[in-house]
N, C-alpha and C positions, 0 to 999 in steps of 0.2 A: 596631242592626249601626253607631253613632255609636262607641261604645263603644270596638268591637273594629278600627272606623280612628282612634283615636286612643292606641291601642301596645297598644291584647288581645293577649294570648300570643299569640294563633293557634291553630290547633285541633293537640287531639294525639294525635295519632297515626290520619290524615285516613284512606278507605278511599274508591274507585270505588265504582260503583257495583257492581259485583258485591262489594263487602264486605274485596278484595284492601286491604292497610294498604300509603298511597302513601308511602317514602322515598326520599328524595337519591339521585339519579343513576336515579331510574325516568319514561319515559317515556309521556302521558297524551296518550290523542285528544282531540278536544275537547272543547267540554260540552254535545254534543249528548239526554243519553241522564237527561234530565230530562225527558220524553210516552212516555204509552203506547208509540206510533209511529211509531219514531224519521224511519221512512225516510216517509210518506203526511205526516210532521208536517215532513220539508224538501221534499215540492217541493211544499206551500199555499207556507213559507213565503217561498218563493226560482225567482224568477220564471225565474231561469234554468236548474234544474231539472227543469220540469217536463215537457223530453222526454227527460226521464236518466230511463234506467232501472234498474230496482230497482236491481241486482249492483252500476252505477255514480254510485249516493245510498251503501249499502252502505261500497263502497269510501272515499266519500270522510268516513264518518263516523267508521267505525276505521281512516284516516288518523292517524300520529303524526304529533303536532302541539304538544305543553310535553315539554320536559326539568326533568323537578322540580330544583330547588336553595334554598337556605337565602339566603335575603336576613341583614343587620347583625345583627340581633335576636336571628337562630337560629329564628327563619320562612318555613316550607314553601314556596314557589310555584311556576309552574307560568309558564318562560318559553317563547316562540315559538323555532320550533328554525330554521322559515324566513323571512328577516328581510323587511317591504315595501319595496315601491317607494324607499318616504323615511326608511331607512333605520334603525326602530325596527322595534322585536317583538311577537306578544303577549303577553298578561302576564294568569293565573287564578291566580284567591285560589288560599288554600287552603277555600275555602267554598262552590267550586264543582266540586269537583276530585269530590267525592259523584256529580257528575254524569260522570262519564271513566269507562276502563277502562285497567291501564295494558299498554300490548303487554308 
């Protein structure tokens, strides 16, 4: 990881969990597909989701979350679609793209 953050060139032709190539302008879900059972995993990790139905959790998992952009070095990244209360946006490195889905 150290080399990656010191000026690596990014991942060439990154793909999502389904093998779909990700390109600038794509919309991605959050990177919650790094486990075998995302719904059960979400219910375990987040106490506020313990009472949610499977459909509610699935809708949240598949929610449009990131817009894919190019940084000034030409490396793809995901910028959060919604701003947080303090004005910042979520950020997703290209090495996490493989745990998302293109919407």
